N, CA, C and O atoms as a Tripos MOL2 file, in Angstrom:
@<TRIPOS>MOLECULE
protein
  192   191    48     0     0
PROTEIN
NO_CHARGES

@<TRIPOS>ATOM
      1 N         -13.9660  -27.1200   19.2590 N.3       1 MET1
      2 CA        -13.9260  -25.6960   19.2850 C.3       1 MET1
      3 C         -12.7270  -24.9710   18.9280 C.2       1 MET1
      4 O         -12.7020  -24.0530   18.1080 O.2       1 MET1
      5 N         -11.6160  -25.4680   19.6480 N.am      2 GLN2
      6 CA        -10.1310  -24.9550   19.3890 C.3       2 GLN2
      7 C          -9.7530  -24.9810   17.8500 C.2       2 GLN2
      8 O          -9.1080  -24.1630   17.1940 O.2       2 GLN2
      9 N         -10.2910  -26.0480   17.5160 N.am      3 HIS3
     10 CA         -9.7270  -26.4990   16.1650 C.3       3 HIS3
     11 C         -10.4490  -25.4970   15.0970 C.2       3 HIS3
     12 O          -9.7760  -24.9560   14.2190 O.2       3 HIS3
     13 N         -11.7460  -25.2950   15.2090 N.am      4 GLU4
     14 CA        -12.6680  -24.3780   14.1730 C.3       4 GLU4
     15 C         -11.9540  -22.6220   14.5600 C.2       4 GLU4
     16 O         -11.8380  -21.7580   13.6900 O.2       4 GLU4
     17 N         -11.6210  -22.4580   15.7960 N.am      5 LEU5
     18 CA        -11.3660  -21.2270   15.8060 C.3       5 LEU5
     19 C          -9.8230  -20.8370   15.2040 C.2       5 LEU5
     20 O          -9.4700  -19.8430   14.5680 O.2       5 LEU5
     21 N          -9.0980  -21.9420   15.6290 N.am      6 LEU6
     22 CA         -7.5220  -21.8350   14.7130 C.3       6 LEU6
     23 C          -8.0220  -21.7800   13.3380 C.2       6 LEU6
     24 O          -7.5390  -20.8490   12.6930 O.2       6 LEU6
     25 N          -8.9890  -22.6390   12.6120 N.am      7 GLU7
     26 CA         -9.1320  -22.6700   11.3290 C.3       7 GLU7
     27 C          -9.4450  -21.3190   10.8920 C.2       7 GLU7
     28 O          -8.8150  -20.7950    9.9740 O.2       7 GLU7
     29 N         -10.3670  -20.7450   11.4940 N.am      8 ILE8
     30 CA        -10.9090  -19.5050   11.2320 C.3       8 ILE8
     31 C          -9.8050  -18.4220   11.1820 C.2       8 ILE8
     32 O          -9.7000  -17.6520   10.2280 O.2       8 ILE8
     33 N          -9.0000  -18.4030   12.2430 N.am      9 VAL9
     34 CA         -7.9400  -17.4720   12.3950 C.3       9 VAL9
     35 C          -6.8450  -17.5580   11.2920 C.2       9 VAL9
     36 O          -6.3000  -16.5550   10.8320 O.2       9 VAL9
     37 N          -6.5570  -18.8660   10.8920 N.am     10 SER10
     38 CA         -5.8680  -18.9370    9.8320 C.3      10 SER10
     39 C          -6.1240  -18.5610    8.5230 C.2      10 SER10
     40 O          -5.3610  -17.9240    7.7970 O.2      10 SER10
     41 N          -7.4350  -19.0590    8.1970 N.am     11 ASN11
     42 CA         -7.9750  -18.5620    7.1650 C.3      11 ASN11
     43 C          -8.3070  -16.8640    6.9460 C.2      11 ASN11
     44 O          -8.4850  -16.3880    5.8250 O.2      11 ASN11
     45 N          -8.3460  -16.2030    7.9760 N.am     12 LEU12
     46 CA         -8.9570  -14.8980    7.8100 C.3      12 LEU12
     47 C          -7.4590  -14.0560    8.1440 C.2      12 LEU12
     48 O          -7.3620  -12.8770    7.8040 O.2      12 LEU12
     49 N          -6.4500  -14.6790    8.7520 N.am     13 GLY13
     50 CA         -5.3160  -13.9310    9.1370 C.3      13 GLY13
     51 C          -4.5030  -13.8270    7.8750 C.2      13 GLY13
     52 O          -3.9620  -12.7280    7.7510 O.2      13 GLY13
     53 N          -4.3040  -14.5900    7.0170 N.am     14 PHE14
     54 CA         -3.3700  -14.5240    5.8500 C.3      14 PHE14
     55 C          -3.7720  -13.7080    4.9950 C.2      14 PHE14
     56 O          -2.8830  -13.1120    4.3860 O.2      14 PHE14
     57 N          -5.3780  -13.3490    4.6010 N.am     15 PRO15
     58 CA         -5.5480  -12.4580    3.4740 C.3      15 PRO15
     59 C          -5.4200  -11.2220    4.1670 C.2      15 PRO15
     60 O          -5.2510  -10.2400    3.4440 O.2      15 PRO15
     61 N          -5.4650  -11.0220    5.4910 N.am     16 ILE16
     62 CA         -5.5420   -9.6680    6.2660 C.3      16 ILE16
     63 C          -4.1530   -9.1730    6.1940 C.2      16 ILE16
     64 O          -3.9480   -8.0090    5.8500 O.2      16 ILE16
     65 N          -2.9510  -10.1620    6.5650 N.am     17 ALA17
     66 CA         -1.8260   -9.5680    6.4360 C.3      17 ALA17
     67 C          -1.2640   -9.2910    5.0890 C.2      17 ALA17
     68 O          -0.5020   -8.3690    4.7960 O.2      17 ALA17
     69 N          -1.7940  -10.3120    4.2240 N.am     18 LEU18
     70 CA         -1.2280   -9.7840    2.9000 C.3      18 LEU18
     71 C          -2.0240   -8.5570    2.3760 C.2      18 LEU18
     72 O          -1.4150   -7.8060    1.6140 O.2      18 LEU18
     73 N          -3.2250   -8.2810    2.6690 N.am     19 SER19
     74 CA         -3.6090   -6.8980    2.4210 C.3      19 SER19
     75 C          -2.8930   -5.5780    3.1160 C.2      19 SER19
     76 O          -2.6490   -4.5410    2.4990 O.2      19 SER19
     77 N          -2.6510   -5.7680    4.2760 N.am     20 ILE20
     78 CA         -1.9390   -4.6480    4.7870 C.3      20 ILE20
     79 C          -0.3690   -4.7240    4.2100 C.2      20 ILE20
     80 O           0.1750   -3.6240    4.1210 O.2      20 ILE20
     81 N           0.2490   -5.6260    3.8960 N.am     21 TYR21
     82 CA          1.3280   -5.5950    3.2790 C.3      21 TYR21
     83 C           1.2540   -4.8080    1.9310 C.2      21 TYR21
     84 O           1.9090   -3.8070    1.6430 O.2      21 TYR21
     85 N           0.2350   -5.5210    1.0810 N.am     22 LEU22
     86 CA          0.1010   -4.4860   -0.0470 C.3      22 LEU22
     87 C          -0.1370   -3.1010   -0.0490 C.2      22 LEU22
     88 O           0.5090   -2.3300   -0.7590 O.2      22 LEU22
     89 N          -1.1130   -2.7190    0.7790 N.am     23 LEU23
     90 CA         -1.5780   -1.4040    0.9710 C.3      23 LEU23
     91 C          -0.4040   -0.5960    1.2760 C.2      23 LEU23
     92 O          -0.2030    0.3960    0.5760 O.2      23 LEU23
     93 N           0.5730   -0.9430    2.4300 N.am     24 VAL24
     94 CA          1.9840   -0.1850    2.7800 C.3      24 VAL24
     95 C           2.8020   -0.1260    1.6180 C.2      24 VAL24
     96 O           3.5180    0.8570    1.4220 O.2      24 VAL24
     97 N           2.7630   -1.1240    0.7980 N.am     25 ARG25
     98 CA          3.5550   -0.9330   -0.2100 C.3      25 ARG25
     99 C           3.1130    0.1340   -1.4640 C.2      25 ARG25
    100 O           3.9300    0.8430   -2.0520 O.2      25 ARG25
    101 N           2.0670    0.1120   -1.6700 N.am     26 LEU26
    102 CA          1.0940    1.0220   -2.4700 C.3      26 LEU26
    103 C           1.1640    2.3080   -1.9890 C.2      26 LEU26
    104 O           1.3980    3.2200   -2.7810 O.2      26 LEU26
    105 N           0.9980    2.5330   -0.8010 N.am     27 GLU27
    106 CA          1.3620    3.9290   -0.0590 C.3      27 GLU27
    107 C           2.6140    4.5700   -0.0510 C.2      27 GLU27
    108 O           2.7510    5.7900    0.0280 O.2      27 GLU27
    109 N           3.5920    3.6930   -0.1370 N.am     28 ASN28
    110 CA          5.0120    4.2330   -0.7070 C.3      28 ASN28
    111 C           5.0550    4.4690   -1.9730 C.2      28 ASN28
    112 O           5.6090    5.5450   -2.2000 O.2      28 ASN28
    113 N           4.7040    3.9180   -2.9040 N.am     29 ARG29
    114 CA          4.4810    4.0510   -4.1710 C.3      29 ARG29
    115 C           3.7830    5.3170   -4.4000 C.2      29 ARG29
    116 O           4.3820    6.1290   -5.1050 O.2      29 ARG29
    117 N           2.6270    5.6450   -3.9390 N.am     30 MET30
    118 CA          1.9610    6.8650   -4.1800 C.3      30 MET30
    119 C           2.4900    7.9270   -3.6170 C.2      30 MET30
    120 O           2.1310    9.0380   -4.0070 O.2      30 MET30
    121 N           3.3620    7.8050   -2.6810 N.am     31 GLU31
    122 CA          3.8860    9.0220   -2.1130 C.3      31 GLU31
    123 C           4.8780    9.3480   -3.2130 C.2      31 GLU31
    124 O           4.6800   10.3850   -3.8460 O.2      31 GLU31
    125 N           5.8600    8.6340   -3.4990 N.am     32 THR32
    126 CA          6.9890    8.7660   -4.6830 C.3      32 THR32
    127 C           6.3510    9.2830   -5.8300 C.2      32 THR32
    128 O           6.7390   10.3290   -6.3500 O.2      32 THR32
    129 N           5.2790    8.5420   -6.3200 N.am     33 LEU33
    130 CA          4.4680    9.2630   -7.2620 C.3      33 LEU33
    131 C           4.0570   10.9370   -7.0920 C.2      33 LEU33
    132 O           4.3670   11.8030   -7.9110 O.2      33 LEU33
    133 N           3.5880   11.0760   -6.3200 N.am     34 ALA34
    134 CA          3.2160   12.4240   -5.7470 C.3      34 ALA34
    135 C           4.2620   13.5180   -5.9960 C.2      34 ALA34
    136 O           4.1280   14.5870   -6.5910 O.2      34 ALA34
    137 N           5.4110   12.9520   -5.3520 N.am     35 GLU35
    138 CA          6.3530   13.9010   -5.2590 C.3      35 GLU35
    139 C           7.2190   14.0460   -6.5720 C.2      35 GLU35
    140 O           7.7440   15.1440   -6.7570 O.2      35 GLU35
    141 N           7.3990   13.1410   -7.4130 N.am     36 ARG36
    142 CA          7.7210   13.1630   -8.8700 C.3      36 ARG36
    143 C           6.7080   14.0940   -9.6760 C.2      36 ARG36
    144 O           7.1530   15.0030  -10.3770 O.2      36 ARG36
    145 N           5.2920   13.8450   -9.5620 N.am     37 ILE37
    146 CA          4.3860   14.8190  -10.1860 C.3      37 ILE37
    147 C           4.6730   16.1620   -9.7290 C.2      37 ILE37
    148 O           4.7050   17.0790  -10.5500 O.2      37 ILE37
    149 N           4.8700   16.3520   -8.5800 N.am     38 LYS38
    150 CA          5.1530   17.8190   -7.9650 C.3      38 LYS38
    151 C           6.5520   18.4040   -8.6460 C.2      38 LYS38
    152 O           6.5670   19.5750   -9.0240 O.2      38 LYS38
    153 N           7.5730   17.6700   -8.7740 N.am     39 ASP39
    154 CA          8.8280   17.9640   -9.3020 C.3      39 ASP39
    155 C           8.7130   18.3340  -10.7990 C.2      39 ASP39
    156 O           9.1930   19.3250  -11.3510 O.2      39 ASP39
    157 N           8.0120   17.3800  -11.3200 N.am     40 LEU40
    158 CA          7.3600   17.7590  -12.8340 C.3      40 LEU40
    159 C           6.7360   19.2910  -13.1200 C.2      40 LEU40
    160 O           7.0300   20.0540  -14.0390 O.2      40 LEU40
    161 N           5.9310   19.4550  -12.2030 N.am     41 GLY41
    162 CA          5.2500   20.7150  -12.4120 C.3      41 GLY41
    163 C           6.1470   21.9870  -12.3630 C.2      41 GLY41
    164 O           6.1000   23.0110  -13.0440 O.2      41 GLY41
    165 N           7.1780   21.5220  -11.1050 N.am     42 GLU42
    166 CA          8.1100   22.6990  -11.0640 C.3      42 GLU42
    167 C           8.9860   22.9050  -12.1630 C.2      42 GLU42
    168 O           9.4170   24.0090  -12.4970 O.2      42 GLU42
    169 N           9.3200   21.4960  -12.8910 N.am     43 ALA43
    170 CA         10.2510   21.7170  -14.0030 C.3      43 ALA43
    171 C           9.5480   22.3870  -15.2650 C.2      43 ALA43
    172 O          10.2190   23.0150  -16.0840 O.2      43 ALA43
    173 N           8.1610   22.2280  -15.3920 N.am     44 ILE44
    174 CA          7.3140   22.8150  -16.3080 C.3      44 ILE44
    175 C           7.4170   24.2420  -16.2260 C.2      44 ILE44
    176 O           7.5320   24.9500  -17.2260 O.2      44 ILE44
    177 N           7.3750   24.7000  -14.9930 N.am     45 LYS45
    178 CA          7.1100   26.2550  -14.6590 C.3      45 LYS45
    179 C           8.2700   26.9730  -15.1560 C.2      45 LYS45
    180 O           8.3070   28.0290  -15.7870 O.2      45 LYS45
    181 N           9.3990   26.0650  -14.6830 N.am     46 SER46
    182 CA         10.7750   26.8350  -15.0480 C.3      46 SER46
    183 C          11.1980   27.1070  -16.4440 C.2      46 SER46
    184 O          11.8870   28.0740  -16.7690 O.2      46 SER46
    185 N          10.7100   26.1270  -17.3120 N.am     47 VAL47
    186 CA         10.4690   26.1160  -18.6250 C.3      47 VAL47
    187 C           9.7470   27.3300  -19.2840 C.2      47 VAL47
    188 O          10.2150   28.0360  -20.1770 O.2      47 VAL47
    189 N           8.6730   27.4350  -18.7630 N.am     48 LEU48
    190 CA          7.5610   28.5620  -19.4140 C.3      48 LEU48
    191 C           8.1820   30.0240  -18.5210 C.2      48 LEU48
    192 O           7.6510   31.1220  -18.6900 O.2      48 LEU48
@<TRIPOS>BOND
     1     1     2 1
     2     2     3 1
     3     3     4 2
     4     3     5 am
     5     5     6 1
     6     6     7 1
     7     7     8 2
     8     7     9 am
     9     9    10 1
    10    10    11 1
    11    11    12 2
    12    11    13 am
    13    13    14 1
    14    14    15 1
    15    15    16 2
    16    15    17 am
    17    17    18 1
    18    18    19 1
    19    19    20 2
    20    19    21 am
    21    21    22 1
    22    22    23 1
    23    23    24 2
    24    23    25 am
    25    25    26 1
    26    26    27 1
    27    27    28 2
    28    27    29 am
    29    29    30 1
    30    30    31 1
    31    31    32 2
    32    31    33 am
    33    33    34 1
    34    34    35 1
    35    35    36 2
    36    35    37 am
    37    37    38 1
    38    38    39 1
    39    39    40 2
    40    39    41 am
    41    41    42 1
    42    42    43 1
    43    43    44 2
    44    43    45 am
    45    45    46 1
    46    46    47 1
    47    47    48 2
    48    47    49 am
    49    49    50 1
    50    50    51 1
    51    51    52 2
    52    51    53 am
    53    53    54 1
    54    54    55 1
    55    55    56 2
    56    55    57 am
    57    57    58 1
    58    58    59 1
    59    59    60 2
    60    59    61 am
    61    61    62 1
    62    62    63 1
    63    63    64 2
    64    63    65 am
    65    65    66 1
    66    66    67 1
    67    67    68 2
    68    67    69 am
    69    69    70 1
    70    70    71 1
    71    71    72 2
    72    71    73 am
    73    73    74 1
    74    74    75 1
    75    75    76 2
    76    75    77 am
    77    77    78 1
    78    78    79 1
    79    79    80 2
    80    79    81 am
    81    81    82 1
    82    82    83 1
    83    83    84 2
    84    83    85 am
    85    85    86 1
    86    86    87 1
    87    87    88 2
    88    87    89 am
    89    89    90 1
    90    90    91 1
    91    91    92 2
    92    91    93 am
    93    93    94 1
    94    94    95 1
    95    95    96 2
    96    95    97 am
    97    97    98 1
    98    98    99 1
    99    99   100 2
   100    99   101 am
   101   101   102 1
   102   102   103 1
   103   103   104 2
   104   103   105 am
   105   105   106 1
   106   106   107 1
   107   107   108 2
   108   107   109 am
   109   109   110 1
   110   110   111 1
   111   111   112 2
   112   111   113 am
   113   113   114 1
   114   114   115 1
   115   115   116 2
   116   115   117 am
   117   117   118 1
   118   118   119 1
   119   119   120 2
   120   119   121 am
   121   121   122 1
   122   122   123 1
   123   123   124 2
   124   123   125 am
   125   125   126 1
   126   126   127 1
   127   127   128 2
   128   127   129 am
   129   129   130 1
   130   130   131 1
   131   131   132 2
   132   131   133 am
   133   133   134 1
   134   134   135 1
   135   135   136 2
   136   135   137 am
   137   137   138 1
   138   138   139 1
   139   139   140 2
   140   139   141 am
   141   141   142 1
   142   142   143 1
   143   143   144 2
   144   143   145 am
   145   145   146 1
   146   146   147 1
   147   147   148 2
   148   147   149 am
   149   149   150 1
   150   150   151 1
   151   151   152 2
   152   151   153 am
   153   153   154 1
   154   154   155 1
   155   155   156 2
   156   155   157 am
   157   157   158 1
   158   158   159 1
   159   159   160 2
   160   159   161 am
   161   161   162 1
   162   162   163 1
   163   163   164 2
   164   163   165 am
   165   165   166 1
   166   166   167 1
   167   167   168 2
   168   167   169 am
   169   169   170 1
   170   170   171 1
   171   171   172 2
   172   171   173 am
   173   173   174 1
   174   174   175 1
   175   175   176 2
   176   175   177 am
   177   177   178 1
   178   178   179 1
   179   179   180 2
   180   179   181 am
   181   181   182 1
   182   182   183 1
   183   183   184 2
   184   183   185 am
   185   185   186 1
   186   186   187 1
   187   187   188 2
   188   187   189 am
   189   189   190 1
   190   190   191 1
   191   191   192 2
@<TRIPOS>SUBSTRUCTURE
     1 MET1         2 RESIDUE 1 A MET
     2 GLN2         6 RESIDUE 1 A GLN
     3 HIS3        10 RESIDUE 1 A HIS
     4 GLU4        14 RESIDUE 1 A GLU
     5 LEU5        18 RESIDUE 1 A LEU
     6 LEU6        22 RESIDUE 1 A LEU
     7 GLU7        26 RESIDUE 1 A GLU
     8 ILE8        30 RESIDUE 1 A ILE
     9 VAL9        34 RESIDUE 1 A VAL
    10 SER10       38 RESIDUE 1 A SER
    11 ASN11       42 RESIDUE 1 A ASN
    12 LEU12       46 RESIDUE 1 A LEU
    13 GLY13       50 RESIDUE 1 A GLY
    14 PHE14       54 RESIDUE 1 A PHE
    15 PRO15       58 RESIDUE 1 A PRO
    16 ILE16       62 RESIDUE 1 A ILE
    17 ALA17       66 RESIDUE 1 A ALA
    18 LEU18       70 RESIDUE 1 A LEU
    19 SER19       74 RESIDUE 1 A SER
    20 ILE20       78 RESIDUE 1 A ILE
    21 TYR21       82 RESIDUE 1 A TYR
    22 LEU22       86 RESIDUE 1 A LEU
    23 LEU23       90 RESIDUE 1 A LEU
    24 VAL24       94 RESIDUE 1 A VAL
    25 ARG25       98 RESIDUE 1 A ARG
    26 LEU26      102 RESIDUE 1 A LEU
    27 GLU27      106 RESIDUE 1 A GLU
    28 ASN28      110 RESIDUE 1 A ASN
    29 ARG29      114 RESIDUE 1 A ARG
    30 MET30      118 RESIDUE 1 A MET
    31 GLU31      122 RESIDUE 1 A GLU
    32 THR32      126 RESIDUE 1 A THR
    33 LEU33      130 RESIDUE 1 A LEU
    34 ALA34      134 RESIDUE 1 A ALA
    35 GLU35      138 RESIDUE 1 A GLU
    36 ARG36      142 RESIDUE 1 A ARG
    37 ILE37      146 RESIDUE 1 A ILE
    38 LYS38      150 RESIDUE 1 A LYS
    39 ASP39      154 RESIDUE 1 A ASP
    40 LEU40      158 RESIDUE 1 A LEU
    41 GLY41      162 RESIDUE 1 A GLY
    42 GLU42      166 RESIDUE 1 A GLU
    43 ALA43      170 RESIDUE 1 A ALA
    44 ILE44      174 RESIDUE 1 A ILE
    45 LYS45      178 RESIDUE 1 A LYS
    46 SER46      182 RESIDUE 1 A SER
    47 VAL47      186 RESIDUE 1 A VAL
    48 LEU48      190 RESIDUE 1 A LEU
């Protein structure tokens, strides 16, 4: 029973940890992209 439980946790734990890591990285990149798009909009307004 313990071996099966340990196997389930190890099989599910890695994909969950990897997903969380990738989502955090993606969130940071999305925030940076949003800031740059905002800056681009302001630059375009200043030209017009």
